[in-house]
C-alpha positions as CSV (number, residue, x, y, z in Angstrom):
1,X,-22.5,-2.3,-20.3
2,X,-22.5,1.5,-19.9
3,X,-19.5,3.7,-19.6
4,X,-17.4,0.5,-19.7
5,X,-19.1,-0.6,-16.4
6,X,-20.5,-4.1,-16.2
7,X,-23.8,-3.0,-14.7
8,X,-25.4,-6.4,-14.6
9,X,-22.3,-7.9,-12.8
10,X,-22.0,-5.0,-10.4
11,X,-25.7,-5.0,-9.5
12,X,-25.6,-8.7,-8.8
13,X,-22.6,-8.4,-6.5
14,X,-24.1,-5.3,-4.9
15,X,-27.2,-7.2,-4.0
16,X,-25.3,-10.1,-2.7
17,X,-23.2,-7.9,-0.5
18,X,-26.2,-6.0,0.7
19,X,-27.7,-9.3,2.0
20,X,-24.4,-10.2,3.7
21,X,-22.4,-7.1,4.6
22,X,-19.5,-9.2,6.0
23,X,-18.5,-9.7,2.4
24,X,-17.8,-6.0,2.1
25,X,-14.7,-6.6,4.4
26,X,-11.5,-7.1,2.4
27,X,-7.8,-7.1,3.1
28,X,-5.4,-5.5,0.6
29,X,-1.7,-6.2,0.6
30,X,1.3,-5.0,-1.4
31,X,4.8,-6.3,-0.8
32,X,7.8,-4.9,-2.5
33,X,11.6,-4.6,-2.3
34,X,14.1,-1.7,-2.4
35,X,16.5,-2.9,-5.0
36,X,19.9,-3.0,-3.3
37,X,21.3,-5.6,-5.7
38,X,21.6,-3.2,-8.7
39,X,23.4,0.1,-9.0
40,X,21.1,1.8,-11.6
41,X,17.5,1.8,-12.6
42,X,14.3,1.7,-10.6
43,X,14.9,1.7,-6.9
44,X,11.7,-0.1,-5.8
45,X,9.8,-3.0,-7.3
46,X,6.6,-4.8,-6.4
47,X,4.5,-7.4,-8.2
48,X,0.8,-6.7,-8.2
49,X,-1.7,-9.5,-9.0
50,X,-4.7,-8.8,-11.3
51,X,-7.8,-11.0,-11.8
52,X,-7.2,-11.7,-15.5
53,X,-3.9,-10.3,-16.5
54,X,-1.6,-12.2,-14.1
55,X,1.1,-10.4,-12.2
56,X,2.2,-6.9,-13.2
57,X,5.6,-5.6,-12.2
58,X,5.4,-2.0,-10.9
59,X,8.7,-0.1,-10.4
60,X,9.4,3.3,-8.9
61,X,12.4,5.6,-8.7
62,X,13.0,8.8,-6.8
63,X,13.5,12.0,-8.8
64,X,17.1,13.1,-9.3
65,X,16.9,16.0,-6.9
66,X,15.8,13.5,-4.2
67,X,18.7,11.2,-4.7
68,X,17.1,8.9,-7.3
69,X,17.9,8.2,-10.9
70,X,14.7,9.4,-12.5
71,X,14.4,6.1,-14.4
72,X,10.9,5.2,-13.4
73,X,7.6,6.8,-12.3
74,X,7.9,8.6,-8.9
75,X,5.8,7.0,-6.1
76,X,3.8,10.2,-5.6
77,X,2.8,10.2,-9.3
78,X,1.5,6.6,-8.8
79,X,-0.5,7.9,-5.9
80,X,-1.9,10.7,-8.0
81,X,-2.6,8.4,-10.9
82,X,-4.3,5.9,-8.6
83,X,-6.5,8.7,-7.3
84,X,-7.4,9.7,-10.8
85,X,-8.2,6.1,-11.8
86,X,-10.2,5.4,-8.7
87,X,-12.2,8.6,-8.8
88,X,-13.0,8.3,-12.6
89,X,-14.0,4.7,-12.1
90,X,-16.4,5.7,-9.4
91,X,-17.8,8.6,-11.4
92,X,-18.3,6.4,-14.5
93,X,-19.9,3.7,-12.4
94,X,-22.4,5.9,-10.5
95,X,-23.2,7.7,-13.8
96,X,-24.0,4.3,-15.3
97,X,-26.1,3.4,-12.3
98,X,-28.1,6.6,-12.8
99,X,-28.5,5.8,-16.5
100,X,-26.2,8.6,-17.7
101,X,-24.1,7.9,-20.7
102,X,-20.7,9.6,-20.7
103,X,-19.2,10.6,-24.1
104,X,-16.0,11.8,-22.5
105,X,-14.4,11.6,-19.1
106,X,-11.0,13.2,-18.4
107,X,-9.5,13.9,-15.0
108,X,-6.6,16.1,-13.8
109,X,-4.9,16.5,-10.5
110,X,-2.7,19.4,-9.6
111,X,-0.7,19.4,-6.4
112,X,1.5,22.3,-5.0
113,X,4.1,20.7,-2.7
114,X,6.7,21.9,-0.3
115,X,9.8,19.7,0.0
116,X,11.2,21.5,3.1
117,X,10.5,18.5,5.4
118,X,11.4,16.0,2.7
119,X,14.8,17.4,2.4
120,X,15.2,17.3,6.2
121,X,15.6,21.0,6.5
122,X,12.7,21.5,9.0
123,X,10.2,19.0,10.3
124,X,6.5,19.7,10.6
125,X,6.1,21.7,7.4
126,X,3.0,20.8,5.4
127,X,4.1,18.7,2.3
128,X,1.1,19.7,0.3
129,X,-0.2,23.3,0.1
130,X,-2.9,22.8,-2.5
131,X,-4.5,19.7,-4.0
132,X,-7.0,20.2,-6.8
133,X,-9.0,17.7,-8.8
134,X,-10.6,18.7,-12.1
135,X,-13.0,16.4,-13.9
136,X,-14.0,17.1,-17.5
137,X,-17.3,15.5,-18.6
138,X,-19.1,15.4,-21.9
139,X,-22.7,14.1,-21.6
140,X,-26.2,14.9,-22.7
141,X,-27.4,14.6,-19.1
142,X,-28.5,17.7,-17.2
143,X,-25.9,19.4,-15.1
144,X,-28.0,18.8,-12.0
145,X,-27.9,15.0,-12.5
146,X,-24.1,15.2,-13.1
147,X,-23.7,17.1,-9.9
148,X,-25.6,14.4,-8.1
149,X,-23.3,11.8,-9.5
150,X,-20.3,13.9,-8.5
151,X,-21.5,14.1,-4.9
152,X,-22.1,10.4,-4.8
153,X,-18.6,9.8,-6.1
154,X,-17.1,12.0,-3.5
155,X,-18.8,9.9,-0.8
156,X,-18.1,6.5,-2.3
157,X,-14.7,6.7,-4.0
158,X,-12.2,4.7,-1.9
159,X,-9.2,6.9,-2.7
160,X,-11.3,10.0,-1.9
161,X,-11.8,8.5,1.5
162,X,-8.1,7.8,1.9
163,X,-7.0,11.3,0.9
164,X,-9.6,13.1,3.1
165,X,-9.5,11.0,6.2
166,X,-6.6,10.9,8.6
167,X,-5.3,7.3,8.5
168,X,-2.3,6.6,10.8
169,X,-0.6,3.3,9.8
170,X,0.7,0.9,12.3
171,X,4.4,0.5,11.4
172,X,6.5,-2.5,12.5
173,X,10.2,-2.6,11.7
174,X,11.4,-6.2,11.4
175,X,15.1,-6.6,11.4
176,X,16.0,-9.8,9.7
177,X,19.0,-11.8,11.1
178,X,21.5,-13.1,8.5
179,X,22.2,-16.8,8.6
180,X,25.7,-16.2,9.7
181,X,24.3,-14.6,12.9
182,X,21.7,-17.2,13.4
183,X,23.7,-19.0,16.1
184,X,24.1,-15.8,18.1
185,X,20.4,-15.2,18.0
186,X,19.6,-18.7,19.2
187,X,22.2,-19.0,22.0
188,X,22.1,-15.7,23.8
189,X,20.6,-16.0,27.3
190,X,17.6,-13.8,27.8
191,X,18.7,-13.2,31.4
192,X,22.4,-12.5,31.4
193,X,22.7,-11.8,27.6
194,X,25.8,-14.0,27.3
195,X,26.0,-16.5,24.4
196,X,26.0,-19.4,26.8
197,X,22.6,-21.2,26.1
198,X,22.8,-24.9,25.3
199,X,20.0,-27.2,24.2
200,X,19.0,-30.1,26.5
201,X,17.6,-33.5,25.4
202,X,14.0,-32.3,25.8
203,X,14.6,-29.3,23.5
204,X,14.6,-26.9,26.4
205,X,17.6,-24.6,26.9
206,X,19.9,-23.9,29.9
207,X,22.4,-21.1,30.4
208,X,25.8,-22.4,31.4
209,X,26.6,-19.0,32.9
210,X,23.6,-18.0,35.1
211,X,21.5,-21.2,35.1
212,X,18.4,-19.9,33.4
213,X,16.4,-22.7,32.0
214,X,13.3,-22.9,29.8
215,X,11.9,-23.2,26.3
216,X,13.1,-20.1,24.5
217,X,13.5,-21.1,20.9
218,X,13.7,-24.1,18.6
219,X,16.7,-26.1,17.6
220,X,18.7,-24.2,14.9
221,X,17.6,-25.1,11.4
222,X,18.3,-23.6,8.0
223,X,15.6,-21.0,8.1
224,X,15.3,-17.2,8.2
225,X,14.9,-15.7,11.6
226,X,13.4,-12.2,12.2
227,X,13.1,-9.9,15.1
228,X,10.8,-6.9,15.8
């Protein structure tokens, strides 16, 4: 153990993944909810699983000037804190891998932002004008070795990759249909768009208006239906 990094465990997994690089592929997922059921407090909530500490509830709130209540950490501050945590973890790890002991490791991010687009005043204005990361290190290692660790960290830190690489997310909006509108969703004809579909004995459907027939949906059950 060095710099709070389990070197033995990391090296073991590193070698295992080196032999089978398919194991390097992972899928990350976070699912949360905008809290419409309350009138005050954090606006957004998600539960994030950990390997040993169970589920941790994470809540966020917009700042007051952006229409929030200021009752929880702003999402952007979580992004910045995540970057700090990820970068410092990578720096500590690659320092340890190089045999460098750290006596102190602090990190600071300063961001100059422009809320013009965020307020809907004008689109296309850069939201971030300056983004600076400062890392404060105390170690007996030569500065040359620390700089080598820094360069390795910049290449290998996941959050550094995310913040320096254009990543365009694929966004799907799924409009959920309330149960009271379930019948409407199931019985609208895909041809004439009238609510005139009926189920036949073989579970197919036929439109009583235009005669369209086929297998379009299942018999209505007590379940949630969504549409994209």
